[in-house]
N, C-alpha and C positions, 0 to 999 in steps of 0.2 A: 478835693479840698474846697470847703466853702470859705472863701477869702474873707468876707465880712465877719463871719463868726470867728474865724481864727484871729483876726485883728482885735475884735472885742474881747475875746478870751485872753489874748496876750496882754491887753490893756488892764483887764480885771486882775490878772495874775500880778502884773506890775504894781498896781495900786495896793494889792494885798501885801506884796513883798515890801513896799515902801512903809506900810504900817509896821510890819514885823521888824524892819531895820531900825525904825525909831525906837521901838520897845527894846530891842536887843542892845541898842546903843545907850539909851538914857535911863532905862529902869535900873541897871546896876549903879550908875552914877547917882541917881536920885536916892537909892537906898543908902549909899555910903555917905555922900555929901549932904543930901537934903534931910535925911532922917537919922544920920549918924549911926547907921548899923555897922557892925564889924564886917570885915571882908568875908569872914566865914558865914555870917548870916546872909550876906548878899549872895554868896555862892549857893546857899541852901535855897533861897528863893528862885534863883535862875534854874537850879536843878528841878524844882517843882514844875517849871514849865515843860521840862522834858519828861519827867516821870509820869505825870498825868496823861501826857500825849501817848505814852506807850500803851496805856490801857484804853484810850479812846479811839485809836486808829482802826482797829478791827470793827467795832460796832458802827462807827460812822462810815467806814468803807462799805460794810455790808448794807447799811441803810441806803447809801448812794447807789449801789448796784441793784438793790431790790426795788426801791421806791423812786429813784431818779436823782440826778445830779442837782437840779435846781431845788428840789424839796429838801435837800441836805445843805447845799451851799448858801442859799439866800437866808434862811433863818439863822444858821450858824454864824454867818458873817454879820448879820444884824446884832446878834448877841455879842459877838466879839468886839464890834465897834463900840457898843455901850460899855463893855468891860474895860476896854482901853481908856475910855473917857473917865470911868470911875476911878482909875488909878490917880487921877488928879485930885480926888476928894476923899478917897478911902483912908480913914485913920488907921495908923498902925495899932496894934499888931494883928488882931483877929480879923477885922474887915479887910485889911490889905492882903492877908494870907488867903482869905476866901476868894477875893478877886483874882489873885495870881493863880490859884489852883484852877479856878474856872477858865481863865485865859488858856492855861495849859491844855484844857480839853480840846481846843481848836487850833492852837498855835502852830503846830507842825502838821497835824492831821489834814487840814484843809488843803495844804499843798499837794498831798497825795490824791485828793479828790480832783484837784485841777489837772494833775497828770492824766487821770482817767478821762476828764472832759476833753483834753486835747486829743487823746487817742480816739475818742468817739467821733470827733469832728473831722479829723484828717483822713485821707484815703489810706488804703493798705500800702504797705512797703515804705511809708514815710513817717511812721510814728516817732522813731528816734531822732531823725533830723528835725522834725517839727517840734519836739520837746526842746531840742538844742536851740532852735530859732526863737522859740518863746522865751527861753531862759535868757538869751542874749538881749532880746527886746526889753524884758523886765529889768535886767541888770543895768542896761543903759539908762533907763528911766530912773532907776533907784539911786544912781551915783550921787546926785546932789542932795539927796534926802537928809543925810546926817548934818550937812552944813546948814540947810534951811532950818531943821529942827534945833540945831545948836544956836542959831541966831534967835529963834523964839525963846529958847531957854534963857539965854543971856538977857533978853529984854522983857520977858513976861513970866519967867519961872518954869519949873519942870512940868507943871500941869498943862502948859500950852503944848508941849511936845506930845503928851498923851492924848490931848484933844485932837491934835493934828493926825496922830496915828489912827484914831477913830474915824476921822473924816476921810482918810485914805481908804479905809475899809468900806465906808459908805459909797465912795466913788467906784470901788470894785463891784459892789452890789448893783449900782446903776448901770455898769457895763454889761452885767450878766442878765439883768431883769428882762430885757426884751428878747433874749435869745431862746430858741427852741433847743433844748438839750435832751440828752438821753433820758427817757422817762421811766426807766427801770424795768425789771422783769418781775411782774407780779403773778406769774403763772403758778407759782407754788404758794401763794399767800392764802 
């Protein structure tokens, strides 16, 4: 186990999770209370986050295996950070739908790539326990996130929560940037 890498990856996963929690908490509230969408419309938008991810998981996972974790994670997270922030300014309905669909491309898929990163970094016979430890670390860091985002929403509006989510993802990028991660298997390229 490369301890420094493990800590940095755990922190990166924690920051990514913090951004996700903000979106999962405040996007539905924003849609219903801020934009006055119906509950059914809100459910449709949240479903879009999942549906798009179903189709992006295999290609992003394949690219991560073939071309390397960083080559997939860093650009994907940079795009995700911008998309989160765009939620603050995207007008309904068309632009907002495009942004939410684009977010869905990365929303769940990146967590699968992080699972692979952790397995790459830890030694044999400790992958499951390392995943568990990383999850515990991430969840401990994430706990206050909805409260902090809620404070921002109360004092600065919903857009502030979406900007915060983007900043968290950028922090995740900063944690991963200096690491040497699995570079992929290009032998069949």
